[in-house]
C-alpha positions as CSV (number, residue, x, y, z in Angstrom):
1,M,6.6,35.0,-23.6
2,T,7.3,31.9,-21.3
3,V,9.6,29.4,-22.7
4,H,8.6,25.8,-22.3
5,Q,10.1,22.5,-22.9
6,F,10.2,19.8,-25.4
7,L,6.9,18.9,-27.0
8,S,5.1,19.9,-23.4
9,P,1.8,22.1,-24.0
10,T,0.8,21.0,-20.4
11,G,3.7,21.1,-18.4
12,R,7.6,21.7,-17.9
13,T,8.9,18.0,-17.6
14,G,8.2,17.4,-21.3
15,L,11.8,17.2,-22.6
16,R,12.3,14.1,-20.0
17,L,9.1,12.4,-20.9
18,A,8.5,13.3,-24.5
19,T,11.8,12.6,-25.9
20,G,11.6,9.1,-24.6
21,V,8.3,8.5,-26.4
22,L,9.6,10.0,-29.5
23,A,12.6,7.6,-29.2
24,G,10.6,4.8,-28.7
25,A,8.1,5.7,-31.6
26,L,11.1,5.8,-33.8
27,L,12.5,2.4,-32.9
28,A,8.7,0.8,-33.8
29,A,8.2,3.0,-36.9
30,T,11.3,2.9,-38.4
31,A,12.1,-1.0,-38.1
32,P,12.5,-2.3,-41.9
33,T,9.4,-3.9,-43.2
34,A,9.4,-7.5,-44.3
35,G,12.0,-8.3,-47.4
36,A,13.7,-5.1,-47.1
37,A,17.3,-5.4,-47.3
38,T,19.7,-3.6,-45.1
39,A,23.8,-4.4,-44.8
40,P,24.5,-6.7,-42.1
41,G,25.2,-4.7,-38.7
42,T,23.8,-1.2,-40.4
43,A,20.9,0.8,-40.0
44,P,19.1,2.0,-42.8
45,G,20.2,5.7,-43.5
46,P,17.5,8.7,-42.8
47,T,17.7,9.4,-46.6
48,A,17.3,5.8,-47.9
49,A,13.5,6.2,-48.5
50,R,11.6,9.2,-49.5
51,A,8.5,9.8,-47.5
52,D,5.1,9.7,-49.3
53,G,3.7,13.4,-49.8
54,A,0.0,12.2,-49.0
55,A,0.9,10.4,-45.9
56,L,2.9,13.2,-44.6
57,Q,-0.1,15.8,-45.5
58,Q,-2.5,13.3,-43.6
59,A,0.2,13.2,-40.4
60,L,0.2,17.1,-40.6
61,A,-3.8,17.2,-40.5
62,D,-3.7,14.6,-37.8
63,V,-1.4,17.3,-35.8
64,V,-4.4,19.6,-36.3
65,A,-7.0,17.2,-35.5
66,A,-5.6,15.7,-32.5
67,G,-5.2,18.6,-30.4
68,G,-7.9,20.6,-31.6
69,S,-5.3,23.2,-33.1
70,T,-6.1,26.0,-35.2
71,A,-3.0,25.5,-37.6
72,A,0.2,23.9,-38.6
73,L,2.5,24.0,-41.2
74,A,5.7,21.8,-42.1
75,E,8.4,21.4,-44.6
76,V,10.9,18.5,-45.3
77,R,14.1,19.2,-47.0
78,E,16.2,16.9,-48.4
79,G,20.1,17.8,-49.6
80,A,19.6,21.2,-51.1
81,R,15.9,21.0,-52.1
82,T,12.7,20.9,-50.5
83,T,11.0,17.6,-51.1
84,W,7.6,18.4,-49.2
85,R,5.7,21.0,-47.5
86,G,2.1,21.3,-46.2
87,T,-0.3,23.3,-44.0
88,A,-3.4,22.3,-42.1
89,G,-6.2,24.3,-40.3
90,T,-7.1,28.0,-40.2
91,A,-4.7,30.6,-39.8
92,D,-7.2,33.3,-38.4
93,L,-10.5,32.4,-36.3
94,A,-11.8,35.5,-37.0
95,T,-11.4,35.8,-40.7
96,R,-10.7,31.8,-41.5
97,A,-7.7,32.9,-43.5
98,P,-5.9,29.8,-44.7
99,V,-2.6,28.7,-43.3
100,R,0.2,29.9,-45.4
101,A,3.0,27.8,-46.1
102,D,5.7,30.6,-45.9
103,G,4.1,31.8,-42.7
104,Y,6.2,33.1,-39.9
105,F,5.8,31.4,-36.3
106,R,7.5,32.0,-33.0
107,I,10.2,29.4,-32.5
108,G,10.9,29.3,-29.0
109,S,13.7,27.2,-27.8
110,I,15.0,26.5,-31.2
111,T,16.6,29.8,-30.3
112,K,19.0,28.2,-28.0
113,T,20.6,26.2,-31.3
114,F,21.7,29.5,-32.7
115,V,22.9,30.9,-29.5
116,A,24.9,27.7,-28.9
117,T,26.1,27.9,-32.3
118,V,27.6,31.2,-31.7
119,V,29.3,30.3,-28.4
120,L,31.0,27.3,-30.4
121,Q,32.0,29.5,-33.1
122,L,33.7,31.6,-30.2
123,A,35.4,28.7,-28.7
124,G,36.6,27.8,-32.1
125,E,38.3,31.2,-32.5
126,G,40.0,30.7,-29.0
127,R,37.8,33.6,-27.4
128,L,36.7,31.6,-24.8
129,R,36.8,27.9,-23.6
130,L,33.6,25.7,-22.9
131,D,35.3,24.8,-19.6
132,D,35.6,28.4,-18.6
133,T,33.5,29.2,-15.4
134,V,30.5,31.6,-15.3
135,E,32.2,33.5,-12.6
136,H,35.2,33.9,-15.0
137,L,32.9,34.9,-18.0
138,L,30.3,37.1,-16.1
139,P,31.7,38.0,-12.7
140,G,29.3,38.5,-9.7
141,T,26.4,37.5,-12.0
142,V,25.7,34.0,-10.6
143,P,26.1,32.9,-7.1
144,G,28.5,30.0,-6.9
145,G,29.4,31.0,-10.4
146,S,33.0,29.8,-10.0
147,G,31.8,25.9,-9.6
148,I,29.7,26.2,-13.0
149,T,31.2,26.1,-16.3
150,L,30.2,27.3,-19.9
151,R,29.6,23.8,-21.0
152,Q,27.2,23.0,-18.2
153,L,25.1,26.0,-19.1
154,L,24.7,24.6,-22.7
155,N,24.0,21.2,-21.7
156,H,21.5,21.7,-18.7
157,T,23.8,20.3,-16.1
158,S,24.6,23.7,-13.9
159,G,22.0,23.1,-11.6
160,I,20.8,26.7,-12.2
161,P,16.6,26.9,-11.8
162,D,14.5,27.7,-14.5
163,Y,13.2,31.4,-14.1
164,T,10.2,30.1,-15.9
165,D,9.3,28.1,-12.7
166,D,9.2,31.4,-10.7
167,P,5.2,31.8,-9.6
168,Q,4.9,35.0,-12.0
169,F,5.7,33.0,-15.0
170,E,3.2,29.8,-13.8
171,L,0.2,29.2,-16.3
172,E,-1.5,26.7,-14.3
173,D,-4.9,27.7,-14.1
174,E,-7.5,29.9,-16.1
175,A,-7.1,32.8,-13.6
176,D,-3.0,32.7,-14.4
177,I,-4.1,32.8,-18.1
178,L,-6.1,35.6,-17.5
179,R,-3.7,37.7,-15.7
180,W,-0.9,37.0,-18.2
181,V,-3.1,37.8,-21.0
182,G,-4.2,41.3,-19.6
183,T,-0.8,42.5,-18.0
184,G,1.9,39.8,-18.5
185,R,2.5,39.2,-21.9
186,W,3.3,43.0,-22.3
187,A,6.1,42.9,-19.6
188,T,9.5,43.7,-20.7
189,Y,12.4,41.9,-19.0
190,R,15.9,42.2,-18.9
191,P,18.6,39.4,-19.4
192,R,20.1,40.1,-15.8
193,Q,16.6,40.4,-14.5
194,L,15.4,37.1,-15.7
195,V,18.6,35.6,-14.1
196,D,18.0,37.3,-10.9
197,I,14.6,35.9,-10.6
198,A,16.0,32.3,-11.3
199,T,18.9,32.8,-8.7
200,A,16.4,33.9,-5.9
201,H,15.7,30.3,-5.9
202,P,17.8,27.3,-4.4
203,V,20.1,25.6,-6.8
204,L,18.5,22.3,-7.9
205,F,21.8,19.9,-7.7
206,P,25.8,20.5,-7.5
207,P,27.0,21.5,-11.0
208,G,27.7,18.6,-13.1
209,S,25.9,16.2,-10.8
210,G,22.6,16.2,-12.4
211,W,20.3,17.4,-15.5
212,S,17.3,19.7,-15.5
213,Y,16.5,21.9,-18.4
214,S,16.7,25.4,-17.6
215,N,16.2,28.5,-19.7
216,T,18.2,30.6,-17.4
217,N,21.2,28.7,-18.7
218,Y,20.6,30.2,-22.3
219,V,19.8,33.8,-21.2
220,L,23.5,33.6,-19.4
221,A,25.1,32.2,-22.5
222,G,23.6,35.1,-24.5
223,M,25.1,37.3,-21.8
224,V,28.6,35.7,-22.5
225,V,28.2,36.5,-26.2
226,E,27.6,40.4,-25.4
227,R,30.4,40.4,-22.9
228,L,33.0,38.9,-25.0
229,T,32.0,40.5,-28.7
230,G,30.8,44.0,-27.4
231,R,27.5,43.4,-29.3
232,S,24.2,41.8,-28.6
233,W,23.7,38.0,-29.1
234,E,20.9,38.9,-31.6
235,E,23.5,40.8,-33.8
236,E,25.8,38.1,-33.5
237,V,23.5,35.4,-34.4
238,R,22.7,37.6,-37.4
239,R,26.5,38.6,-38.6
240,R,27.7,34.9,-38.1
241,I,24.8,32.8,-39.2
242,L,21.6,34.4,-40.8
243,L,23.8,36.7,-43.4
244,P,26.2,33.9,-44.4
245,L,23.3,31.4,-45.0
246,G,20.9,33.9,-46.6
247,L,18.4,33.7,-43.9
248,T,16.2,36.6,-44.3
249,R,13.0,35.6,-42.7
250,T,14.7,34.8,-39.1
251,S,14.6,37.7,-36.3
252,F,15.0,38.0,-32.7
253,P,12.9,40.8,-31.9
254,R,13.8,41.7,-28.3
255,S,10.6,43.3,-26.6
256,S,8.7,43.8,-29.9
257,P,5.3,41.8,-29.5
258,F,4.7,41.5,-33.2
259,V,5.1,38.7,-35.6
260,P,5.8,39.7,-39.4
261,E,2.9,38.6,-41.9
262,P,2.1,36.3,-43.1
263,H,1.5,34.1,-39.9
264,A,-1.0,31.8,-38.3
265,H,-2.2,33.2,-35.0
266,G,-1.8,31.7,-31.8
267,Y,-4.6,31.1,-29.1
268,F,-5.6,30.2,-25.5
269,S,-8.9,28.0,-25.4
270,L,-10.8,29.7,-22.1
271,S,-14.1,28.9,-20.4
272,T,-15.3,32.2,-22.4
273,G,-14.1,31.2,-26.1
274,P,-10.6,31.5,-27.8
275,V,-8.5,34.4,-26.8
276,D,-5.8,35.4,-29.2
277,V,-2.1,35.6,-27.8
278,T,-0.2,36.1,-31.1
279,L,1.0,39.3,-29.7
280,Q,3.5,39.0,-26.9
281,N,6.7,40.6,-25.5
282,A,9.7,38.9,-26.8
283,S,12.1,39.9,-24.0
284,G,10.7,37.3,-21.4
285,G,12.2,34.7,-24.0
286,S,15.5,36.4,-24.5
287,A,18.3,34.2,-25.6
288,A,16.4,31.1,-24.7
289,G,13.6,31.5,-26.6
290,S,12.8,34.9,-28.4
291,G,13.4,33.7,-32.1
292,I,10.8,34.1,-35.1
293,S,11.3,32.1,-38.5
294,T,10.0,30.2,-41.2
295,T,9.9,26.4,-41.7
296,A,12.5,27.0,-44.7
297,D,14.8,29.2,-42.7
298,L,14.9,26.7,-40.2
299,D,15.7,23.5,-42.4
300,R,18.5,25.5,-44.1
301,F,19.8,26.6,-40.7
302,L,19.8,23.1,-39.3
303,A,21.3,21.5,-43.1
304,A,24.1,23.8,-42.8
305,L,24.9,23.3,-38.9
306,L,24.7,19.5,-39.3
307,G,26.5,19.4,-42.5
308,G,29.5,21.4,-41.0
309,R,29.2,24.6,-42.8
310,L,29.0,26.9,-39.5
311,L,31.2,25.1,-37.1
312,R,34.5,23.2,-37.3
313,P,34.6,19.6,-36.9
314,A,36.0,19.9,-33.5
315,E,33.1,22.2,-32.2
316,L,30.3,20.2,-34.1
317,A,31.4,17.1,-32.3
318,E,31.4,19.1,-28.9
319,M,27.6,20.2,-29.9
320,Q,26.7,16.6,-30.4
321,R,28.6,15.2,-27.7
322,T,25.3,14.6,-25.4
323,V,24.4,13.9,-21.7
324,E,22.1,11.1,-21.5
325,V,18.8,12.3,-20.4
326,R,17.2,8.5,-20.7
327,P,18.3,5.7,-22.7
328,G,18.7,6.6,-26.2
329,V,17.9,10.4,-25.5
330,G,20.5,13.1,-25.0
331,Y,21.1,16.9,-24.8
332,G,24.1,18.1,-26.1
333,L,25.1,21.8,-26.5
334,G,22.0,23.4,-27.6
335,L,21.0,20.1,-29.5
336,Q,18.8,17.3,-28.6
337,R,19.7,13.8,-29.7
338,M,17.1,10.9,-30.4
339,D,18.6,7.6,-31.5
340,S,16.8,5.7,-34.1
341,P,17.2,2.6,-36.2
342,C,17.9,5.2,-39.3
343,G,20.5,6.8,-37.2
344,P,21.0,9.5,-34.5
345,L,18.6,12.3,-34.9
346,F,19.5,15.9,-33.7
347,G,17.6,19.0,-33.3
348,H,15.6,21.1,-31.0
349,T,11.9,22.1,-30.1
350,G,10.3,25.1,-28.8
351,S,7.3,26.4,-27.0
352,V,5.7,29.6,-26.3
353,E,2.3,30.7,-25.5
354,G,0.0,29.7,-28.7
355,F,2.9,28.3,-30.9
356,Q,5.1,25.2,-30.6
357,A,7.9,24.1,-33.3
358,A,9.9,21.5,-33.8
359,L,13.2,21.3,-35.9
360,V,14.6,17.7,-36.5
361,G,17.2,16.2,-38.7
362,S,19.7,13.7,-39.5
363,Q,23.2,13.6,-38.2
364,D,24.8,14.4,-41.6
365,G,22.3,17.3,-42.5
366,G,20.8,15.5,-45.3
367,R,17.2,15.5,-44.1
368,Q,15.2,17.6,-41.9
369,I,11.8,18.7,-41.0
370,A,10.5,21.9,-39.5
371,L,7.4,22.0,-38.0
372,S,5.0,24.7,-36.4
373,Y,1.7,24.4,-34.9
374,N,-0.5,26.2,-32.7
375,P,-1.9,24.2,-30.0
376,F,-5.3,25.0,-28.7
377,D,-6.7,22.5,-26.2
378,R,-4.4,22.1,-23.6
379,A,-6.5,18.7,-22.2
380,K,-5.5,17.2,-25.4
381,G,-1.7,17.9,-25.3
382,A,-0.7,14.2,-25.0
383,E,-2.7,13.4,-27.7
384,Q,-1.3,16.0,-29.9
385,Q,2.0,15.1,-29.0
386,R,1.6,11.5,-30.3
387,A,0.4,13.0,-33.6
388,V,3.5,15.2,-33.8
389,L,5.8,12.2,-33.2
390,G,4.0,10.5,-35.9
391,L,4.7,13.2,-38.6
392,L,8.4,13.3,-37.7
393,V,8.7,9.7,-37.7
394,K,7.2,9.5,-41.3
395,S,9.3,12.1,-42.7
396,L,12.8,11.5,-41.1
397,C,12.5,7.8,-41.3
398,P,10.3,6.4,-43.8
399,P,9.9,2.7,-44.4
400,A,12.0,1.3,-47.0
401,P,10.3,-0.3,-49.9
402,A,9.1,-3.9,-49.1
403,G,10.6,-6.7,-51.1
404,G,13.8,-4.7,-52.0
405,A,16.4,-2.8,-50.9
406,A,16.0,1.0,-50.1
407,Q,16.3,3.4,-52.7
408,A,18.3,6.6,-52.3
409,G,16.1,9.7,-52.3
């Protein structure tokens, strides 16, 4: 399992590029229609209008068609209830089984938001400080760790290289993919092993002087949780988040290669035909991206997080305090921010072989969308990305009704 960045099926620079596209799409698509009334100096709120179900279903179908995907499923939640859920495509190319709306999927880097939440809970309990150094928290683990803070791990300003950029994780051509399919996807990695792979490479920049997405940062964050609590980060997520919220369909399977039923299968498209890559050892994702969940569980998690049910106001504010990645787009502590006329949007996305996911919502926790899709044709990644952006725009910032004030939904 390799963890990739935001909406980037074809490379690891996607967070810088795709989020700028998303912000631009939101700015263009959510401008009020002619005659729509908004208060002077204010923006229409994300829950001011309700997205049309037929339009969302078409947008989801476009996600499948644009990228040659095999499957997609999504769910929109407003307040305490689901307002729309949909599926498109085929769950299994062999059996032609339909996609289940309640299906499980790999969430990739959305795992980071769960881990960051636990770290911030520990900060709120006084068990650590965000400005504690890595050397203080994990002595002898990272060269130069005395100059790197926990905050810099969580917001990707540490300068620590991403272990997935090491050649053994690269999937740049068909030969790489075939090697991974045959042996690489079954490999078991320990967290310290992933860190050592990363730190064998030169630092990217002095800590705090730049920004670069690195999965290594969150492997280290998971190690911090384990050292402070005496329990695995997976167990702490379960105790602190999953059990209190009743998220019974979210798990972090460590080295297990399986996805619970029902699920849509993930594939690679090779010159010889499709290869099913659903089964893959999750340990390569670790605290950076090993999770499995459902759209319903993810929506409920983000609503609780942004609604203040998991963190105190001070810690939630820290989480939402972002480093500017580009104008209108920032990265906080396990949360990404995208500015739009309907208010700041927060969330995260995830990508592992055969699976991509997105979880995005309004700042107040009033509206969320969770999405999973199974990319198939890597050559159509940019086209599919645009379709995903279209779905997010329609669900989170639907246009206000023409000729009158927006109606609360």
